[in-house]
N, C-alpha and C positions, 0 to 999 in steps of 0.2 A: 504492500500501500504506499504510494508515494505521496506525498504531501505538496500541495502548490503553496512554496514559499513566496514565490514573486508576487502573488495577489495579496497576501497578508501585508507585504511590504508597503506595496502599492496604496493600499487602504488607509494605512497608519501615514503614510506620506500623505495623502488627501486629508486627514483628519489635524495633522499638523498646518496645514495652510490655510484649513478653514478657521482653525483658532488665530493663526495668525492674521488673518484680516478682520476677526473681530474684536482685535486689540487696539483697531484704530490706525495702525499704520497702513491702510489702504492695498494691502496686498505686495506692499514694496520693502524689498530687503535692502538691508545697509542704514548708514547713518542719515539724519537730517541734519541739514544744516541749516543755522540760522543768521548766516550771514547778510546782508543788504542786497549785495549784488554791485554795489556803488564802492568804487574805489577812494579812499581817502586823499586829498591833497596836499601835496608838499606846503608846509607851512613859509618856509623860506621863499619858495619860488612864487607863491601866493601873496607875498609882501608882507604877512603878519611878523614875521621876524627878519632881523635882518641876519644874512650870512657872516657879517664881519664877527658877530659873536662867537662863532664857532671858532674858540681858541683854546690852547692847554692853559692859558692863564686866567680863564674863567671856568674854574671848576663846579661851582655853584650850579652854573647855567648845563655844564656836560653833565652834572650828576642827575639832572630830569631825565634822561637818556639811560637811565642804567637802573634795575631793579636793586631790591635791597640787598641781594645776595651778591652784587658786584657785576651781572651780567649785564652786556648791551643789549638794550630793547633792539628787537628785529624792526625791518622796515615794514613790514605788513601791519605791525602794530601802530607804530610812530605815524606812518603813511609817508614819510620822507622819501625823494627822489635818490634813485643811485647815488650820484656823483655827491651828494649831501650825506648821505648814510655814510658812504667810505671817508669823507672828510671827517664827520663825526668820531668814525671808530677809531682812526688813527690819531686825532686829537685826544681821545680818552685814553687810548693805550699811551700816549706822551705824557701825558697828565699822571696816569699811574706810574711811570717810571720815575718820573720826577718827585713822587710822594705827593702829589696836590690832589690825589684821588687815591683812596684806597683799591687794593683787587678786590676787598670784601669789606662789607659795612656792618658784619656782625660777628660775634666771636669774643676771646677774653681781652682782644688789645684792641679793641674798636670803643670810640668815644661816645657809644650810645649807653 
């Protein structure tokens, strides 16, 4: 007596698909993105900020482009254009090497 395993597997698959459709995903698999689709404008090229502020001598301004752990915030978050982001990155690294900015702002030797 041979049992038909294929039919049981297909019926279970169909039941799983019906459950997925009932969960409100619309039957679609994968992640839902809630991005708006609109790209952020670079605040330096639109004229909100002066690109001359990007200097290693201005660590307070540069620290606004860093996380509290000392990482440089990426372009997709800040909305900067590529040339400005490259300049920001190099100036942040320069300020770190001159000890005007820390490599991290948390830890036993931080000022917080």
